[in-house]
C-alpha positions in Angstrom: 133.1 91.6 123.9 130.2 94.4 122.1 131.2 97.9 121.5 128.8 100.7 122.8 128.3 101.6 119.3 126.8 97.9 118.2 124.7 97.7 121.8 123.0 101.1 120.9 122.4 100.0 117.3 120.8 96.2 118.4 118.5 98.2 121.1 117.8 100.3 118.0 117.0 97.3 115.7 114.5 95.4 118.6 113.2 98.5 119.9 109.3 98.2 118.5 109.1 101.6 117.0 111.6 103.4 114.8 111.8 107.2 114.2 110.6 106.6 110.5 107.3 105.1 111.5 106.6 107.7 113.8 106.8 109.9 110.7 104.9 107.7 108.9 102.0 108.0 111.6 102.3 112.0 111.4 101.3 111.5 107.6 98.3 108.7 108.1 96.7 111.1 110.2 97.1 114.3 108.3 95.7 112.1 105.8 93.0 111.6 107.9 92.7 114.9 108.7 92.2 116.3 105.1 89.6 113.5 104.3 87.4 115.1 106.3 87.5 118.6 104.7 85.9 120.4 101.5 89.2 122.0 99.8 89.4 123.4 96.4 93.0 123.2 94.7 91.8 126.0 92.9 91.3 128.3 96.0 93.8 126.8 99.1 93.3 128.3 102.1 89.3 128.4 101.7 89.1 125.1 103.3 85.7 123.8 105.3 84.9 121.2 107.2 83.2 118.5 105.3 82.7 115.7 108.1 81.3 112.8 106.6 80.2 114.0 103.4 83.3 113.0 101.9 82.5 109.3 102.4 79.3 109.7 101.7 79.6 110.8 98.3 82.3 108.4 97.5 79.5 105.5 98.8 76.8 106.9 97.2 79.0 106.5 93.5 78.5 103.4 91.6 82.0 104.0 89.9 83.6 103.3 93.2 81.9 100.2 94.1 82.6 99.1 90.9 86.4 100.0 91.2 86.2 98.6 94.7 85.2 95.1 93.1 87.9 95.2 90.6 90.4 95.6 93.3 89.4 92.7 95.5 89.2 90.7 92.4 93.0 91.8 91.4 94.6 91.5 95.0 92.5 88.2 95.6 93.5 86.4 92.0 97.1 87.6 92.8 97.1 86.2 96.2 95.8 83.1 94.9 99.1 83.1 93.1 101.2 82.9 96.4 
């Protein structure tokens, strides 16, 4: 016969989400939020809303596309061995 403790643990293990996943979701949300801000590390508290300007800046930099290509080569190369 299962004890109340083991039944509670079993329910926790089969639950679709855990408390740790909720913390991860909040951290991911903060990352997305901060990616839309113009933030100066030398003057914190002076951030302004940048919108998609940060993403446009990265998309127009040639070094970004080179780094992305190198990352894809590395990932695809490593996945081909597994």
